[in-house]
LUMSE-45882 format. One record per residue (C-alpha): residue number from 1; residue in three letters; x, y, z. Coordinates in steps of 0.02 Angstrom, whole numbers, always signed. Last residue first. Layout:
<nodes>
<node i="NUM" aa="ALA" east="X" north="Y" up="Z"/>
...
</nodes>
This chain:
<nodes>
<node i="86" aa="UNK" east="-2151" north="+1390" up="-312"/>
<node i="85" aa="UNK" east="-2237" north="+1359" up="-145"/>
<node i="84" aa="UNK" east="-2071" north="+1350" up="-54"/>
<node i="83" aa="UNK" east="-1991" north="+1213" up="+49"/>
<node i="82" aa="UNK" east="-1831" north="+1251" up="+142"/>
<node i="81" aa="UNK" east="-1725" north="+1097" up="+170"/>
<node i="80" aa="UNK" east="-1642" north="+1082" up="+338"/>
<node i="79" aa="UNK" east="-1517" north="+943" up="+364"/>
<node i="78" aa="UNK" east="-1458" north="+994" up="+535"/>
<node i="77" aa="UNK" east="-1411" north="+1172" up="+580"/>
<node i="76" aa="UNK" east="-1331" north="+1135" up="+748"/>
<node i="75" aa="UNK" east="-1261" north="+969" up="+686"/>
<node i="74" aa="UNK" east="-1186" north="+1051" up="+531"/>
<node i="73" aa="UNK" east="-1107" north="+1188" up="+635"/>
<node i="72" aa="UNK" east="-1030" north="+1060" up="+753"/>
<node i="71" aa="UNK" east="-964" north="+957" up="+608"/>
<node i="70" aa="UNK" east="-882" north="+1111" up="+532"/>
<node i="69" aa="UNK" east="-804" north="+1155" up="+698"/>
<node i="68" aa="UNK" east="-732" north="+979" up="+711"/>
<node i="67" aa="UNK" east="-662" north="+993" up="+535"/>
<node i="66" aa="UNK" east="-580" north="+1159" up="+576"/>
<node i="65" aa="UNK" east="-507" north="+1088" up="+736"/>
<node i="64" aa="UNK" east="-433" north="+936" up="+645"/>
<node i="63" aa="UNK" east="-359" north="+1051" up="+515"/>
<node i="62" aa="UNK" east="-276" north="+1155" up="+649"/>
<node i="61" aa="UNK" east="-215" north="+996" up="+735"/>
<node i="60" aa="UNK" east="-142" north="+942" up="+568"/>
<node i="59" aa="UNK" east="-29" north="+1095" up="+571"/>
<node i="58" aa="UNK" east="+61" north="+1018" up="+720"/>
<node i="57" aa="UNK" east="+72" north="+1129" up="+873"/>
<node i="56" aa="UNK" east="+21" north="+986" up="+989"/>
<node i="55" aa="UNK" east="+58" north="+819" up="+908"/>
<node i="54" aa="UNK" east="-65" north="+746" up="+784"/>
<node i="53" aa="UNK" east="-166" north="+591" up="+831"/>
<node i="52" aa="UNK" east="-167" north="+456" up="+698"/>
<node i="51" aa="UNK" east="-266" north="+296" up="+702"/>
<node i="50" aa="UNK" east="-240" north="+113" up="+659"/>
<node i="49" aa="UNK" east="-378" north="+5" up="+734"/>
<node i="48" aa="UNK" east="-326" north="-146" up="+629"/>
<node i="47" aa="UNK" east="-495" north="-162" up="+545"/>
<node i="46" aa="UNK" east="-502" north="+27" up="+517"/>
<node i="45" aa="UNK" east="-329" north="+35" up="+439"/>
<node i="44" aa="UNK" east="-366" north="-113" up="+326"/>
<node i="43" aa="UNK" east="-538" north="-45" up="+279"/>
<node i="42" aa="UNK" east="-460" north="+123" up="+232"/>
<node i="41" aa="UNK" east="-325" north="+39" up="+128"/>
<node i="40" aa="UNK" east="-452" north="-71" up="+38"/>
<node i="39" aa="UNK" east="-556" north="+83" up="-4"/>
<node i="38" aa="UNK" east="-402" north="+174" up="-71"/>
<node i="37" aa="UNK" east="-364" north="+23" up="-179"/>
<node i="36" aa="UNK" east="-540" north="+26" up="-251"/>
<node i="35" aa="UNK" east="-530" north="+215" up="-280"/>
<node i="34" aa="UNK" east="-368" north="+195" up="-381"/>
<node i="33" aa="UNK" east="-253" north="+335" up="-325"/>
<node i="32" aa="UNK" east="-239" north="+482" up="-441"/>
<node i="31" aa="UNK" east="-129" north="+533" up="-585"/>
<node i="30" aa="UNK" east="-174" north="+701" up="-665"/>
<node i="29" aa="UNK" east="-250" north="+676" up="-836"/>
<node i="28" aa="UNK" east="-162" north="+649" up="-1002"/>
<node i="27" aa="UNK" east="-271" north="+690" up="-1152"/>
<node i="26" aa="UNK" east="-122" north="+736" up="-1262"/>
<node i="25" aa="UNK" east="-180" north="+917" up="-1274"/>
<node i="24" aa="UNK" east="-208" north="+917" up="-1085"/>
<node i="23" aa="UNK" east="-30" north="+858" up="-1055"/>
<node i="22" aa="UNK" east="+40" north="+997" up="-1163"/>
<node i="21" aa="UNK" east="-68" north="+1125" up="-1074"/>
<node i="20" aa="UNK" east="-12" north="+1061" up="-904"/>
<node i="19" aa="UNK" east="+172" north="+1090" up="-941"/>
<node i="18" aa="UNK" east="+261" north="+960" up="-835"/>
<node i="17" aa="UNK" east="+319" north="+987" up="-656"/>
<node i="16" aa="UNK" east="+143" north="+956" up="-591"/>
<node i="15" aa="UNK" east="+133" north="+790" up="-684"/>
<node i="14" aa="UNK" east="+304" north="+736" up="-620"/>
<node i="13" aa="UNK" east="+250" north="+774" up="-441"/>
<node i="12" aa="UNK" east="+86" north="+683" up="-469"/>
<node i="11" aa="UNK" east="+179" north="+529" up="-532"/>
<node i="10" aa="UNK" east="+291" north="+534" up="-378"/>
<node i="9" aa="UNK" east="+138" north="+540" up="-263"/>
<node i="8" aa="UNK" east="+52" north="+401" up="-360"/>
<node i="7" aa="UNK" east="+204" north="+288" up="-343"/>
<node i="6" aa="UNK" east="+229" north="+330" up="-159"/>
<node i="5" aa="UNK" east="+47" north="+288" up="-121"/>
<node i="4" aa="UNK" east="+59" north="+123" up="-215"/>
<node i="3" aa="UNK" east="+222" north="+83" up="-126"/>
<node i="2" aa="UNK" east="+141" north="+118" up="+41"/>
<node i="1" aa="UNK" east="+0" north="+0" up="+0"/>
</nodes>
């Protein structure tokens, strides 16, 4: 799994270093991880209880806080759909 992630990351770096217009003309799209492989990776991590907790002061903790705030806002609003007579 790590090799697959490394391979895609390197391919993305090469893609970004190349002229995007030339790639678009040739029909070459940005490399991305196979969704099926990503699903297997997620299930593996979940089944083995692998988690990640960022250290204090890590930039991930900022992201974690933003996501938590977003979840709180969504819960307070709920899934409200306004119905109109139109």
